N, CA, C and O atoms as CSV, one atom per row, in Angstrom:
chain,resi,resn,atom,element,x,y,z
A,1,MET,N,N,5.071,61.622,-10.032
A,1,MET,CA,C,4.864,61.853,-8.625
A,1,MET,C,C,3.947,60.769,-8.078
A,1,MET,O,O,2.990,60.369,-8.741
A,2,ARG,N,N,4.233,60.298,-6.883
A,2,ARG,CA,C,3.476,59.201,-6.296
A,2,ARG,C,C,1.997,59.552,-6.165
A,2,ARG,O,O,1.137,58.729,-6.480
A,3,PHE,N,N,1.689,60.773,-5.698
A,3,PHE,CA,C,0.284,61.112,-5.523
A,3,PHE,C,C,-0.447,61.069,-6.855
A,3,PHE,O,O,-1.623,60.707,-6.896
A,4,SER,N,N,0.226,61.431,-7.951
A,4,SER,CA,C,-0.401,61.407,-9.268
A,4,SER,C,C,-0.746,59.987,-9.678
A,4,SER,O,O,-1.842,59.724,-10.173
A,5,LEU,N,N,0.188,59.075,-9.470
A,5,LEU,CA,C,-0.062,57.682,-9.820
A,5,LEU,C,C,-1.162,57.095,-8.958
A,5,LEU,O,O,-1.998,56.336,-9.448
A,6,THR,N,N,-1.170,57.437,-7.686
A,6,THR,CA,C,-2.210,56.941,-6.794
A,6,THR,C,C,-3.554,57.518,-7.183
A,6,THR,O,O,-4.560,56.809,-7.183
A,7,LEU,N,N,-3.583,58.800,-7.515
A,7,LEU,CA,C,-4.828,59.439,-7.940
A,7,LEU,C,C,-5.353,58.782,-9.206
A,7,LEU,O,O,-6.547,58.504,-9.311
A,8,ILE,N,N,-4.482,58.533,-10.156
A,8,ILE,CA,C,-4.884,57.872,-11.399
A,8,ILE,C,C,-5.443,56.486,-11.102
A,8,ILE,O,O,-6.480,56.102,-11.644
A,9,ALA,N,N,-4.757,55.736,-10.244
A,9,ALA,CA,C,-5.226,54.393,-9.887
A,9,ALA,C,C,-6.570,54.454,-9.180
A,9,ALA,O,O,-7.449,53.633,-9.442
A,10,ALA,N,N,-6.731,55.413,-8.295
A,10,ALA,CA,C,-7.995,55.539,-7.563
A,10,ALA,C,C,-9.140,55.854,-8.513
A,10,ALA,O,O,-10.218,55.269,-8.414
A,11,LEU,N,N,-8.904,56.768,-9.419
A,11,LEU,CA,C,-9.957,57.145,-10.352
A,11,LEU,C,C,-10.268,56.015,-11.324
A,11,LEU,O,O,-11.430,55.781,-11.655
A,12,ALA,N,N,-9.240,55.318,-11.780
A,12,ALA,CA,C,-9.463,54.182,-12.678
A,12,ALA,C,C,-10.234,53.082,-11.971
A,12,ALA,O,O,-11.151,52.491,-12.543
A,13,ALA,N,N,-9.868,52.811,-10.745
A,13,ALA,CA,C,-10.560,51.773,-9.976
A,13,ALA,C,C,-12.011,52.148,-9.744
A,13,ALA,O,O,-12.898,51.298,-9.823
A,14,ALA,N,N,-12.251,53.399,-9.462
A,14,ALA,CA,C,-13.614,53.845,-9.179
A,14,ALA,C,C,-14.511,53.701,-10.397
A,14,ALA,O,O,-15.697,53.401,-10.259
A,15,THR,N,N,-13.970,53.908,-11.570
A,15,THR,CA,C,-14.779,53.821,-12.777
A,15,THR,C,C,-14.826,52.407,-13.324
A,15,THR,O,O,-15.486,52.160,-14.334
A,16,SER,N,N,-14.143,51.479,-12.683
A,16,SER,CA,C,-14.121,50.089,-13.130
A,16,SER,C,C,-14.994,49.198,-12.269
A,16,SER,O,O,-14.770,47.989,-12.206
A,17,SER,N,N,-15.986,49.773,-11.604
A,17,SER,CA,C,-16.918,49.029,-10.757
A,17,SER,C,C,-16.222,48.273,-9.637
A,17,SER,O,O,-16.640,47.170,-9.283
A,18,VAL,N,N,-15.187,48.839,-9.086
A,18,VAL,CA,C,-14.500,48.242,-7.952
A,18,VAL,C,C,-15.300,48.579,-6.705
A,18,VAL,O,O,-15.873,49.664,-6.606
A,19,ALA,N,N,-15.340,47.657,-5.757
A,19,ALA,CA,C,-16.083,47.880,-4.517
A,19,ALA,C,C,-15.574,49.118,-3.807
A,19,ALA,O,O,-14.405,49.481,-3.936
A,20,ALA,N,N,-16.458,49.770,-3.052
A,20,ALA,CA,C,-16.110,51.015,-2.364
A,20,ALA,C,C,-14.909,50.844,-1.457
A,20,ALA,O,O,-14.075,51.746,-1.368
A,21,GLN,N,N,-14.798,49.704,-0.777
A,21,GLN,CA,C,-13.656,49.525,0.111
A,21,GLN,C,C,-12.345,49.442,-0.667
A,21,GLN,O,O,-11.295,49.808,-0.138
A,22,ASP,N,N,-12.386,48.964,-1.920
A,22,ASP,CA,C,-11.184,48.937,-2.741
A,22,ASP,C,C,-10.751,50.356,-3.104
A,22,ASP,O,O,-9.564,50.678,-3.056
A,23,VAL,N,N,-11.717,51.202,-3.466
A,23,VAL,CA,C,-11.411,52.597,-3.771
A,23,VAL,C,C,-10.864,53.275,-2.523
A,23,VAL,O,O,-9.882,54.014,-2.589
A,24,ALA,N,N,-11.503,53.019,-1.387
A,24,ALA,CA,C,-11.032,53.614,-0.132
A,24,ALA,C,C,-9.609,53.176,0.168
A,24,ALA,O,O,-8.809,53.971,0.662
A,25,GLY,N,N,-9.284,51.936,-0.120
A,25,GLY,CA,C,-7.928,51.441,0.104
A,25,GLY,C,C,-6.912,52.141,-0.780
A,25,GLY,O,O,-5.807,52.461,-0.343
A,26,ILE,N,N,-7.295,52.374,-2.021
A,26,ILE,CA,C,-6.397,53.071,-2.947
A,26,ILE,C,C,-6.248,54.526,-2.528
A,26,ILE,O,O,-5.138,55.057,-2.498
A,27,VAL,N,N,-7.363,55.168,-2.205
A,27,VAL,CA,C,-7.323,56.569,-1.787
A,27,VAL,C,C,-6.502,56.723,-0.514
A,27,VAL,O,O,-5.840,57.743,-0.320
A,28,SER,N,N,-6.540,55.718,0.353
A,28,SER,CA,C,-5.772,55.796,1.601
A,28,SER,C,C,-4.268,55.835,1.348
A,28,SER,O,O,-3.502,56.175,2.250
A,29,GLN,N,N,-3.837,55.494,0.146
A,29,GLN,CA,C,-2.416,55.541,-0.200
A,29,GLN,C,C,-1.953,56.953,-0.572
A,29,GLN,O,O,-0.753,57.209,-0.668
A,30,ILE,N,N,-2.890,57.851,-0.777
A,30,ILE,CA,C,-2.532,59.235,-1.090
A,30,ILE,C,C,-2.027,59.878,0.196
A,30,ILE,O,O,-2.698,59.801,1.225
A,31,PRO,N,N,-0.860,60.508,0.156
A,31,PRO,CA,C,-0.339,61.153,1.368
A,31,PRO,C,C,-1.338,62.172,1.917
A,31,PRO,O,O,-1.956,62.915,1.155
A,32,SER,N,N,-1.490,62.202,3.227
A,32,SER,CA,C,-2.459,63.110,3.845
A,32,SER,C,C,-2.175,64.566,3.497
A,32,SER,O,O,-3.098,65.378,3.430
A,33,CYS,N,N,-0.917,64.900,3.276
A,33,CYS,CA,C,-0.569,66.276,2.919
A,33,CYS,C,C,-1.156,66.684,1.564
A,33,CYS,O,O,-1.296,67.875,1.287
A,34,ALA,N,N,-1.501,65.710,0.723
A,34,ALA,CA,C,-2.008,65.996,-0.619
A,34,ALA,C,C,-3.526,65.987,-0.711
A,34,ALA,O,O,-4.084,66.465,-1.698
A,35,LEU,N,N,-4.198,65.458,0.293
A,35,LEU,CA,C,-5.650,65.272,0.204
A,35,LEU,C,C,-6.414,66.570,-0.025
A,35,LEU,O,O,-7.280,66.633,-0.897
A,36,THR,N,N,-6.104,67.596,0.745
A,36,THR,CA,C,-6.808,68.868,0.579
A,36,THR,C,C,-6.528,69.460,-0.794
A,36,THR,O,O,-7.422,70.020,-1.428
A,37,CYS,N,N,-5.302,69.340,-1.248
A,37,CYS,CA,C,-4.936,69.858,-2.572
A,37,CYS,C,C,-5.762,69.190,-3.666
A,37,CYS,O,O,-6.295,69.857,-4.552
A,38,ILE,N,N,-5.859,67.874,-3.593
A,38,ILE,CA,C,-6.587,67.120,-4.608
A,38,ILE,C,C,-8.082,67.403,-4.514
A,38,ILE,O,O,-8.747,67.579,-5.535
A,39,ALA,N,N,-8.609,67.448,-3.301
A,39,ALA,CA,C,-10.038,67.733,-3.121
A,39,ALA,C,C,-10.385,69.118,-3.655
A,39,ALA,O,O,-11.403,69.291,-4.326
A,40,THR,N,N,-9.549,70.097,-3.361
A,40,THR,CA,C,-9.781,71.460,-3.840
A,40,THR,C,C,-9.721,71.511,-5.361
A,40,THR,O,O,-10.542,72.169,-5.999
A,41,ALA,N,N,-8.747,70.817,-5.936
A,41,ALA,CA,C,-8.621,70.786,-7.393
A,41,ALA,C,C,-9.830,70.108,-8.033
A,41,ALA,O,O,-10.315,70.558,-9.071
A,42,ALA,N,N,-10.315,69.039,-7.424
A,42,ALA,CA,C,-11.495,68.337,-7.949
A,42,ALA,C,C,-12.722,69.236,-7.884
A,42,ALA,O,O,-13.486,69.324,-8.845
A,43,MET,N,N,-12.908,69.899,-6.755
A,43,MET,CA,C,-14.053,70.801,-6.618
A,43,MET,C,C,-13.944,71.973,-7.585
A,43,MET,O,O,-14.957,72.491,-8.054
A,44,GLY,N,N,-12.717,72.392,-7.882
A,44,GLY,CA,C,-12.502,73.456,-8.856
A,44,GLY,C,C,-12.923,73.057,-10.264
A,44,GLY,O,O,-13.160,73.912,-11.118
A,45,GLN,N,N,-13.011,71.756,-10.497
A,45,GLN,CA,C,-13.480,71.234,-11.783
A,45,GLN,C,C,-14.952,70.824,-11.710
A,45,GLN,O,O,-15.456,70.127,-12.590
A,46,SER,N,N,-15.634,71.267,-10.649
A,46,SER,CA,C,-17.056,70.975,-10.404
A,46,SER,C,C,-17.329,69.497,-10.165
A,46,SER,O,O,-18.409,69.001,-10.487
A,47,CYS,N,N,-16.349,68.791,-9.599
A,47,CYS,CA,C,-16.519,67.384,-9.247
A,47,CYS,C,C,-16.707,67.273,-7.738
A,47,CYS,O,O,-15.914,67.815,-6.969
A,48,ALA,N,N,-17.745,66.577,-7.319
A,48,ALA,CA,C,-17.921,66.305,-5.896
A,48,ALA,C,C,-16.794,65.384,-5.440
A,48,ALA,O,O,-16.219,64.649,-6.243
A,49,ILE,N,N,-16.488,65.427,-4.163
A,49,ILE,CA,C,-15.365,64.660,-3.636
A,49,ILE,C,C,-15.548,63.155,-3.847
A,49,ILE,O,O,-14.560,62.425,-3.934
A,50,THR,N,N,-16.782,62.685,-3.930
A,50,THR,CA,C,-17.034,61.258,-4.152
A,50,THR,C,C,-17.494,60.949,-5.572
A,50,THR,O,O,-17.879,59.816,-5.862
A,51,ASP,N,N,-17.460,61.932,-6.454
A,51,ASP,CA,C,-17.861,61.716,-7.849
A,51,ASP,C,C,-16.637,61.292,-8.651
A,51,ASP,O,O,-16.018,62.096,-9.349
A,52,TYR,N,N,-16.303,60.008,-8.533
A,52,TYR,CA,C,-15.089,59.492,-9.161
A,52,TYR,C,C,-15.176,59.502,-10.682
A,52,TYR,O,O,-14.153,59.629,-11.355
A,53,LYS,N,N,-16.370,59.372,-11.229
A,53,LYS,CA,C,-16.519,59.429,-12.684
A,53,LYS,C,C,-16.118,60.808,-13.194
A,53,LYS,O,O,-15.363,60.928,-14.159
A,54,CYS,N,N,-16.627,61.842,-12.541
A,54,CYS,CA,C,-16.278,63.215,-12.912
A,54,CYS,C,C,-14.777,63.435,-12.769
A,54,CYS,O,O,-14.135,64.014,-13.644
A,55,GLN,N,N,-14.231,62.965,-11.654
A,55,GLN,CA,C,-12.805,63.145,-11.403
A,55,GLN,C,C,-11.963,62.426,-12.451
A,55,GLN,O,O,-10.920,62.930,-12.865
A,56,CYS,N,N,-12.414,61.251,-12.878
A,56,CYS,CA,C,-11.677,60.514,-13.899
A,56,CYS,C,C,-11.720,61.261,-15.231
A,56,CYS,O,O,-10.708,61.372,-15.924
A,57,GLU,N,N,-12.891,61.767,-15.576
A,57,GLU,CA,C,-13.049,62.498,-16.831
A,57,GLU,C,C,-12.216,63.778,-16.858
A,57,GLU,O,O,-11.785,64.218,-17.923
A,58,LYS,N,N,-11.993,64.369,-15.694
A,58,LYS,CA,C,-11.263,65.636,-15.618
A,58,LYS,C,C,-9.907,65.470,-14.933
A,58,LYS,O,O,-9.362,66.422,-14.374
A,59,MET,N,N,-9.368,64.247,-14.983
A,59,MET,CA,C,-8.152,63.907,-14.268
A,59,MET,C,C,-6.970,64.816,-14.618
A,59,MET,O,O,-6.246,65.250,-13.722
A,60,SER,N,N,-6.769,65.104,-15.887
A,60,SER,CA,C,-5.625,65.937,-16.279
A,60,SER,C,C,-5.709,67.330,-15.668
A,60,SER,O,O,-4.713,67.856,-15.170
A,61,ALA,N,N,-6.882,67.920,-15.706
A,61,ALA,CA,C,-7.060,69.260,-15.141
A,61,ALA,C,C,-6.907,69.240,-13.627
A,61,ALA,O,O,-6.312,70.148,-13.047
A,62,ILE,N,N,-7.443,68.204,-12.985
A,62,ILE,CA,C,-7.321,68.086,-11.529
A,62,ILE,C,C,-5.863,67.911,-11.143
A,62,ILE,O,O,-5.382,68.552,-10.208
A,63,GLN,N,N,-5.164,67.052,-11.851
A,63,GLN,CA,C,-3.748,66.822,-11.567
A,63,GLN,C,C,-2.941,68.104,-11.759
A,63,GLN,O,O,-2.092,68.435,-10.932
A,64,ALA,N,N,-3.204,68.821,-12.847
A,64,ALA,CA,C,-2.478,70.067,-13.109
A,64,ALA,C,C,-2.742,71.101,-12.020
A,64,ALA,O,O,-1.833,71.822,-11.608
A,65,ALA,N,N,-3.987,71.171,-11.557
A,65,ALA,CA,C,-4.328,72.140,-10.515
A,65,ALA,C,C,-3.770,71.734,-9.158
A,65,ALA,O,O,-3.380,72.597,-8.371
A,66,ALA,N,N,-3.725,70.443,-8.872
A,66,ALA,CA,C,-3.277,69.964,-7.563
A,66,ALA,C,C,-1.760,69.948,-7.410
A,66,ALA,O,O,-1.255,70.098,-6.297
A,67,THR,N,N,-1.033,69.772,-8.490
A,67,THR,CA,C,0.420,69.589,-8.408
A,67,THR,C,C,1.148,70.726,-7.697
A,67,THR,O,O,1.957,70.440,-6.814
A,68,PRO,N,N,0.912,71.997,-8.026
A,68,PRO,CA,C,1.635,73.061,-7.307
A,68,PRO,C,C,1.355,73.048,-5.804
A,68,PRO,O,O,2.256,73.282,-4.998
A,69,CYS,N,N,0.125,72.778,-5.439
A,69,CYS,CA,C,-0.248,72.714,-4.023
A,69,CYS,C,C,0.462,71.551,-3.339
A,69,CYS,O,O,1.007,71.706,-2.246
A,70,VAL,N,N,0.454,70.393,-3.981
A,70,VAL,CA,C,1.082,69.205,-3.386
A,70,VAL,C,C,2.578,69.427,-3.194
A,70,VAL,O,O,3.133,69.056,-2.160
A,71,THR,N,N,3.226,70.024,-4.175
A,71,THR,CA,C,4.666,70.236,-4.039
A,71,THR,C,C,4.990,71.249,-2.947
A,71,THR,O,O,6.099,71.254,-2.413
A,72,THR,N,N,4.027,72.105,-2.614
A,72,THR,CA,C,4.202,73.057,-1.518
A,72,THR,C,C,3.886,72.428,-0.168
A,72,THR,O,O,4.602,72.659,0.806
A,73,LYS,N,N,2.825,71.638,-0.103
A,73,LYS,CA,C,2.334,71.090,1.164
A,73,LYS,C,C,3.044,69.807,1.603
A,73,LYS,O,O,3.076,69.501,2.795
A,74,CYS,N,N,3.605,69.062,0.668
A,74,CYS,CA,C,4.202,67.761,0.983
A,74,CYS,C,C,5.723,67.813,0.917
A,74,CYS,O,O,6.302,68.608,0.177
A,75,LYS,N,N,6.349,66.963,1.697
A,75,LYS,CA,C,7.798,66.798,1.615
A,75,LYS,C,C,8.109,66.128,0.282
A,75,LYS,O,O,7.259,65.426,-0.264
A,76,PRO,N,N,9.315,66.332,-0.253
A,76,PRO,CA,C,9.642,65.748,-1.557
A,76,PRO,C,C,9.408,64.235,-1.634
A,76,PRO,O,O,8.909,63.744,-2.647
A,77,ASP,N,N,9.756,63.496,-0.588
A,77,ASP,CA,C,9.571,62.045,-0.650
A,77,ASP,C,C,8.097,61.651,-0.612
A,77,ASP,O,O,7.749,60.558,-1.058
A,78,GLU,N,N,7.228,62.508,-0.094
A,78,GLU,CA,C,5.794,62.230,-0.091
A,78,GLU,C,C,5.173,62.557,-1.440
A,78,GLU,O,O,4.222,61.900,-1.863
A,79,ALA,N,N,5.699,63.557,-2.112
A,79,ALA,CA,C,5.125,64.029,-3.367
A,79,ALA,C,C,5.619,63.244,-4.576
A,79,ALA,O,O,5.067,63.399,-5.665
A,80,LEU,N,N,6.618,62.427,-4.421
A,80,LEU,CA,C,7.156,61.672,-5.559
A,80,LEU,C,C,6.344,60.452,-5.855
A,80,LEU,O,O,6.664,59.708,-6.783
């Protein structure tokens, strides 16, 4: 799914000492319909919305929690 790949790229970039604007650019590629789903899933793993290290460490759990929400909230072409 596109949001999953973008999320992975965003988290990898954040933990690779990439400038904040680079992370923001990557995050901006996540469909708006998925943002709340991903944020909720991250907070469910006790990660702050800007704690990219935490999100990277718990990426699998966040992705698993966010996927059902994203597939409900986003159109198929947005969620791929």
